[in-house]
N, C-alpha and C positions, 0 to 999 in steps of 0.2 A: 381600581381609587380611586377617587372623588377626593376633588380639593377647590374653595372655592379662596381667592385669594385678594382680599381689601385694599385697598386704600381711601378709611374716612377721613371727610373733611373734620374743618374746627368745628362746623355747627350742622346741622339736615339743610344748609340752603348752601343749593349749588354756587359755585366761583366761576364767575366768566372767564380767568386771567391763570384758571389752571393749569399747567404743561403738562406735553404728554409727561404718563409715568414711567421714564427707565426701567425703573427695577420691576414691571411686568415683564418688559420686555427680556432682559436680567433672569426670570426666572422663570418665563419660557423656558430661555437655551438652557437651562440646565436640568429644563423638566425630560424624562422619557417619558419615549409619543407608547407608553400603553397605561401613562399616567393622567387621568383625562381634569384637568385642570382649567376653571373658568372664573374671570377676573370681574369684578367688580371698582368702579370708579365713584367713591362717593362724591367727590370733586365738582363731578358733572352732573351728578344726578341719585336718584334715591339709591342708596344697597335697596338688597332684599332684605324683608324680614322674616321669612319662610328661607331657611338654606336645605336641599338634599344635598347635602354632601358628607363622604366620610369625615373629614376635618374642615377647620375654617383657617384661615394667616391672613392674620394681619400685618402690616406695615406703617406702624407709628411713628408720628413725631410730637413737638413737646407738646406744640399746640391743638395738635388736634390728641390726643392721648387720653382725655376724659368722654371722651366718645367713642373713640376706641374701647374702650373698658368696658363702659356701659352692652356698646355689640357682643362683647368676649364676652361677660359674665351672662349677655342673654343667649345667647347660644349653647355655653355651657349649662344649661340650667336646661337644655333638651336636649344634654348627651351626648352634644359634638365637641371633638376633642378643637381646645382652642390653641394657634402658635400666633405669640406677637414675635416681633423682630423691627428692625431699624436703628435711629438713632435713639430713640428716644428710652424702647427697655434696655439698648443696646451702655445707657447713662445710669439708667435707673432698673437695674435686672431685680432687684428686690421688690421694690413696684410691682414689676409690669407681672412677674411671678403670683400675684396676688391675684391674676385673673385667667391665668392663662394655665393649659397644662404643660405650654415647654418652653421655652425663651430661647432666645437665639440674639448672641452677644457681637455685632463688630456683621462681617460683610457675608454674603450670600454664595460663593461660589464653595466653600470649603463647606457650608455646614447643612446649606439645602440641601442634597445628597445624601448627606447622615441621615437627616431630618426623615423624606421618604423613604426611605431602607426602614431607618424602626418603625415607623409608621405601619409602611406594610406588615410590617413583624410582628404588630402590636405589644412593639417592647420605647413605647416615646419615653429620652429620657427627657427631667423638667428641663435641662438648660444644655446648650451645645455654642461653647466658644471658638469664632474665631481664629484663626492663627495663618489670615492671607496676609501677611504685612510685608511679601515680597515678588509675590506674580502680578502681573498685569493681567485686568478682567482681560475674559472674552470677548469676542466678539457679542452683542446681543443679537437674540433671534430677534427675526421679521414683527413688526410690532402686531401683538394679538391686540387689539383695539381699535375703535375706528377713528381715525385723526381728524374726522372729517367733525366730531365734536367736542375737539381743542381747537386755540387761537394757530391760526397758518406757520407755525412756528416750530422746526422740528428739534428736536433736542438729540445731542452730541457728546459726550465725554472722551475725551484725549489721556487724563491723566486722575491719578488720584492723590490725596496730598496733600499740604502747603510746607514748603522751607522755612515758614514763620509761627511763631506761637503766642498770636492776640489773646492778650488779658480780657476777651469777651468769645471769644471760638471754640469749638469743640472736637473740629477739624479732627486737632492729633490724636483726642481722645478714642473716633473712631475707630480711624486710617491707620494709626501707629506714625513713624517720624520718617517710612521710607516713602520716597516719590517713587512714581509707579506710570508710565506710558505705556499707551498699545503702541504697539506697528505704527509708522508714519503710514504706511502702503494700504493697511486697512483703514486707516480714517477717512485716505483719499478715497477711497473705494467707496467707504461707506455715505462717506458727503456725495459725491457724483451722483450717487441710486439714491440719496432721498426723496423726494416726488418733490417736496418745499421749496420754494425762491428762498425764503430765511431761517437758518439757522440757530442756535443756539447752545456756544460751548457749557458744558453743565463745571466745567472744572471749577474750582473753589480762584483756583492763577494755575491760569494757562499756561504759566511762565514760571512751574514749578519745574519743571528740565527745561531751562531754557537753550541748550544745543538743541536735545527733540523739536521743542518752539518752530524755531524760527527753519530746520529740515521742514515741516509740515505745510509751514505758511509758503515756501518757493515748492513745494510741487503740490499747493492748493492755488495758484496765479491760473494755471492753465483750464482749474474746472469751469471758474464763469459762475460760484455762490456766493450767494451776501451770506452772513453770519454775522455775530455775535458775542463778546467773548467779557471773561473779571478778568483783569489787568492787577497790577501792585502797582505803587510807585514808583517805584526804578522803572517800570519796563518807561512811565507813563511819560518820560525823562528821555528814554532814547528815539530821536527822532527821527533815526535809518530804520530802526527796527518797527515805528511807529506806518512811516511810509511803507515797507516790507509789506506789515498786515494790512494796510490799505488797496493795493496792489494785489494780493491774495480775493480782497471779497470782503475785508472788517468791516463794517459799516456805523458801527459804535463800539462803545467800551465801557465797563460798568469801573469803576475806581472806589476804589473804601477812602474817601480822605474821611471821612469819622465825625475832625475836629479842627475847628482854626484858633483852636490851645495847643501850647508846647506841653502847658504840663500836663493837658487831658493825653497828649498822646506819649508823652513820658508813660502815665499811667498804665495804658492801655500797650501797652507795648510796643506800639507799632513804629517801629524802626524806619523803615520805607519811607516814613513818611518823613521824620526828622530830618532823614539825612535830605531829601530835597527839601525841604523846608518852602522854600515861595510858591506858593501854589498860582498864583494866576501865570508866572514863568510855565510849570508845567499841564496846567488849561492850552497858552497857546500854543505849547509845541504839538499836542495833539489834537488842535482844532488846524491847523496849519498842516497834517496829516490825511486833512478831511476823515475826519474821525467825531461821530457824535459821541456825546457824553449823558452816561447816567452814573450821576454820583449819591451815595450813601452816606448818611451822617449815621453815627450816636448820639443820641444827648440824656445828659445827666448823669457824668462823670465829675472825680470835687470839684470841679473850675468851671462848673455851666453854673448859670443861676437863670430865673425864669424867664429874662430877654433876648437868650443864647438861641433860640428854636429862630427865633422872627428875624434874629441876625445870618443862623444860616441860612435862611430861608433867603433873605434879600440877597446872600450872595451865591447861591444857586442862581436865583431869576435872574442877577446881573448878569452872569458868563452866563447865560443860553442852553443850561443845564439843558436837556432836551428832560431828561427822565430822573427824579430823583428822590429819596423815602429818609423821611427825618423820624427817626426810630428812636421812642422811650428806651436807655440803654436796658436790654433785655437779659437779666440771669437766667441763663439756658443750668442746667444742670449739667456739671463732666466739667465747666470748665471754672481758669481758676477766680473770673471772676464772681461768681454763685457763694463760692467754696470762704473768697473773703467776706463778703455780705453777710455768707452766712455767720461765721465769728465774728465778726463786726456787731453781731445782735440789729441787721437794718435790714432782714428783709421783714417784708409787709405779711407774707403767708411764710411758712413752710414748703407749701409745695403748692407754689400760684395754682398750676394749670390743672389743677384739683379741688381748689377752693371754688366755693357756690356763688361768692360777692364778685368773684375777677371776670373783669369783663376785656377784652378787648383793646387796648391801645392803653391799657392803665400801666401807670408806674410800677412795679412788683418792689419796689425797695423806697427808704429814706434816704434822697441825696444831701449832699454834706450842705448844699447854698440853697437851696428852694423849698418848698414841702409838695408832697408827693401829686397832688394837688396842681399845681402852677407845672409840674413836671411835663402829666398828662393834659391840661390844658395848651401847653406855650407848644406841643408834637403838635397836637388835633388840630391848634389855629395856620400850626405851618406849613398842614399838611392838605388841609381844604383851601388856604391863601394860595401855593403853590397851583397845585390842580384845578384853580379859576376857569374859568374863559376868559377871562381879560389873561390871565396868566399863558392858556396856553396858547391865546394867538400872540402876545408877546415874542411867546418865545419860537413858536412856531420862523417866524423871522431869523434867525438866527440856523434853523435849522430845515434853511428850505432848500440846500442847495439841489438838487431831484425829483423830482414828481416820485421816485422812492423814497428818499429821505423824507419828502414831507409826508407824506402816506401813513408812513411807519411813524415817528412823530407824533402825527393829527390821533391814531387807532391807538397807539399806546398812552397817553393820556388822557384818553376818553376810557380805558377801560380802568388803569391806573388810578384814574378819578372817582370812575364809579365804585370799583370794590372795596377803597377806601373809609367810601363815606357810608358802604353795606356793612361792613367789618367793627368802624369805627364803636367804641361800647356792645357790643357782640359777649351775651353769654357760650361762656366756650359748653360743648356739648349739646345735648340730644334738646329738652325742652318742649317735653311735648306739650 
């Protein structure tokens, strides 16, 4: 049996910031040796127009859904069964079913083997639901792709799940409410064996299980690898823990600041940020530990106005953030935010990810204190301004503690700035 596994991009254009696809390694580890599976990543190159396989499996994110459905429809017209899975089909299974012979809802560990068995027996079911909310993920297989096609940043996953329930986040909808971690020893061995000098822990919050995270950092100290991770605001306040992370090899932390307005933080249920209160103090604590900052912000909650994005950009620049995202608030299916905006009649499209006129970076809804056009324009200007050559050079002074730090800062800003300009205003899908 031959299966082609695809990861489509948002458009047909390759992305220079595409991370190594961890899902390819997970699927490879779950696939028996007697099944021939080929992996194709549309994030780094053109997907094959014609595929000679017994089935096509496609992993789908919300921003890639339109493109994925176009690919799926084309292969189904040729008589090839299509299986869709990933975050978006899990949030919108009925919609995905219109373009697939089978839809996988949730995680792969307990669904992919069943899909393969049914496919081999000729009795593919229309839907497979994961109940894998208690078991830790197994170690992924050796990467079934050429690492040279991606930025030199390895991808590792320690835990799944998050203890917070932010209004705009869909983590709980996909992973359930339980926090699961892989064994510390397995992660240390994987990190030590990776060829890359810099790694990224893709966990939505590396401190979902704080006790195990501390054990991991202590075990990583002698490994001498550099890495980046996402942390919550309560961790950013813990000076002792941050210093341990630095000794363990942490170079940069991604922190969801999200907003400078407390009323917005209350609306998005960002409890850790509200408890932290003083962002200046938190930033100083992180910097004293010797860590660079990647700050993320969402703009468009009800207390934001047309000048909010500019003020946030100045805040991130003034504090010397190495990287920052200034995203118009994204109403993702499966989140409380999407349901609330839909119920209030504020969505500009029932399904923006399929709307022919929607462009990347556009507002998806009607904000309370500005127009959709003002939200779109202000976020675009904040992004372009932060990644201007002058801003990158200015912030380099705050991130030049070592040649590696400076190199990471310059490379990350070059790639991020280029991709932001390329994607801004792009139509989703193929658009031949």
